[in-house]
C-alpha positions as CSV (number, residue, x, y, z in Angstrom):
1,X,-14.1,1.5,-6.0
2,X,-12.2,-1.7,-6.7
3,X,-9.9,-2.7,-3.9
4,X,-7.1,-5.2,-3.7
5,X,-7.0,-7.4,-0.6
6,X,-4.5,-9.6,1.1
7,X,-4.5,-11.4,4.5
8,X,-1.7,-11.6,7.0
9,X,-1.6,-13.7,10.2
10,X,0.1,-12.0,13.0
11,X,3.3,-13.8,14.0
12,X,5.6,-13.5,17.0
13,X,8.0,-11.4,15.0
14,X,5.3,-8.8,14.4
15,X,4.7,-8.3,18.2
16,X,6.3,-5.5,20.3
17,X,6.9,-5.1,24.0
18,X,3.2,-4.0,24.4
19,X,2.1,-7.4,23.1
20,X,0.5,-6.0,19.9
21,X,1.6,-5.5,16.3
22,X,4.3,-2.9,16.2
23,X,3.6,0.3,14.2
24,X,6.7,-0.4,12.0
25,X,5.1,-3.7,11.0
26,X,2.0,-1.9,9.7
27,X,4.3,0.3,7.5
28,X,6.0,-2.8,6.2
29,X,2.7,-4.4,5.4
30,X,1.7,-1.2,3.6
31,X,4.7,-1.5,1.4
32,X,3.9,-5.2,0.8
33,X,0.3,-4.7,-0.2
34,X,1.2,-1.7,-2.5
35,X,3.9,-3.8,-4.2
36,X,1.6,-6.8,-4.7
37,X,-1.2,-4.5,-6.0
38,X,1.2,-2.9,-8.5
39,X,2.4,-6.4,-9.6
40,X,-1.2,-7.4,-10.3
41,X,-2.0,-4.2,-12.1
42,X,1.0,-4.5,-14.4
43,X,0.9,-8.3,-14.8
44,X,-0.4,-8.1,-18.4
45,X,1.1,-4.6,-19.1
46,X,4.6,-4.4,-17.6
47,X,6.1,-1.0,-16.9
48,X,9.7,-1.8,-15.9
49,X,10.8,1.7,-16.8
50,X,9.1,3.1,-13.7
51,X,9.4,2.6,-9.9
52,X,7.5,4.1,-7.1
53,X,8.8,5.6,-3.8
54,X,7.0,6.9,-0.8
55,X,7.1,10.6,0.0
56,X,4.6,10.7,2.8
57,X,2.6,8.4,5.1
58,X,-0.4,9.4,7.2
59,X,-1.5,6.6,9.6
60,X,-4.3,6.5,12.1
61,X,-4.3,3.7,14.6
62,X,-7.8,2.9,15.8
63,X,-7.3,-0.5,17.3
64,X,-4.8,-3.2,17.8
65,X,-3.9,-6.7,16.6
66,X,-2.3,-9.4,18.7
67,X,-0.5,-12.7,18.1
68,X,-2.4,-15.1,15.7
69,X,-5.0,-12.5,14.6
70,X,-5.8,-12.6,11.0
71,X,-5.7,-9.2,9.4
72,X,-7.3,-8.2,6.1
73,X,-5.4,-5.5,4.3
74,X,-7.4,-3.5,1.6
75,X,-5.9,-0.9,-0.7
76,X,-6.9,1.2,-3.6
77,X,-5.5,4.1,-5.7
78,X,-6.9,7.6,-5.2
79,X,-6.0,10.9,-6.8
80,X,-3.2,10.8,-9.3
81,X,-1.5,13.8,-11.0
82,X,1.9,15.2,-11.9
83,X,4.4,12.8,-10.4
84,X,2.3,11.8,-7.4
85,X,-0.3,9.1,-6.7
86,X,-2.3,8.6,-3.5
87,X,-2.8,5.1,-2.2
88,X,-5.3,4.3,0.6
89,X,-4.8,1.3,2.8
90,X,-7.1,-0.1,5.5
91,X,-6.4,-2.9,8.0
92,X,-9.3,-5.0,9.4
93,X,-9.5,-7.5,12.3
94,X,-12.8,-9.4,12.4
95,X,-14.2,-6.8,9.9
96,X,-13.4,-4.0,12.3
97,X,-11.2,-1.2,11.0
98,X,-8.1,-1.0,13.2
99,X,-5.7,1.1,11.1
100,X,-6.1,3.3,8.0
101,X,-3.5,5.2,6.0
102,X,-3.0,7.5,3.1
103,X,0.4,7.3,1.3
104,X,1.8,9.7,-1.3
105,X,3.8,7.8,-3.9
106,X,6.1,9.5,-6.4
107,X,6.8,7.9,-9.8
108,X,10.5,7.7,-10.7
109,X,12.4,6.8,-13.8
110,X,13.9,3.4,-13.1
111,X,17.2,4.3,-14.7
112,X,17.8,7.8,-13.4
113,X,15.8,7.6,-10.1
114,X,14.4,11.0,-10.9
115,X,10.7,11.9,-10.6
116,X,8.8,11.6,-13.8
117,X,5.4,12.7,-14.8
118,X,2.7,10.1,-14.7
119,X,2.1,9.2,-18.4
120,X,-1.1,8.1,-20.0
121,X,-0.1,4.4,-20.0
122,X,0.7,4.5,-16.2
123,X,-2.6,6.4,-15.5
124,X,-4.6,3.7,-17.4
125,X,-3.0,1.0,-15.3
126,X,-3.8,2.9,-12.1
127,X,-7.3,3.7,-13.2
128,X,-8.0,0.0,-13.8
129,X,-7.9,-0.4,-10.0
130,X,-10.7,2.3,-9.5
């Protein structure tokens, strides 16, 4: 499995009343890493006729991050069929898994915003990440 990675440093705006990264921040970071990964995958083969939207998140919180921690976020594409594609994301602090997630993404036509079947050209782009 080829994964795509980015790093984030926890800032004061990421912290909640419990002095750790707020759960909504992890969801935002999930969106960020998925967007950046898609950008990389389509850099040489743009697919502007499609957009992705989330239909479901499953998130397991196993640890916490605090101010100034450096978080490594790793993602990869899983099962893909019909109009849906699964994306897995893991968050690490000091090489320890602190959050993992599974997100179901739905492919939409960029003009109509209606779900559209994942075509062979989109599948090839997604498979390049596997």
